[in-house]
C-alpha positions, 0 to 999 in steps of 0.5 A: 958282551950281551948280558944274556949270553949265559941265558943263551948258553943254557942248552950248550954243552958245559965248558969250564973255560967258556963259563969262566969267560962269561962270568968274568965278562959281567959282574952280574947275571940276571937269570930268569926262572923260566927255561925249557924243560927239555934242556934239563931233561937232556942227557948232556951235561949243559950250562943249566945243569951246572948252575942248578947243581 
C-alpha cells in the first residue's frame, strides 16, 4: 500500500472502516504538518478533522 494513503485521504469523508484498514496496512504513518486550510474549513467531517480531534 502507498505509504501516503492516509495523507491523500485527508479531504475524504471520514469512514471508520477505511480508517482502520489504512492503520492496519502500515505500522507507521509519517504525516506532514502542511495541509490545505480548506480541508479543515470544510463542513464535512473528514479524516483530517478526525486526526486532529
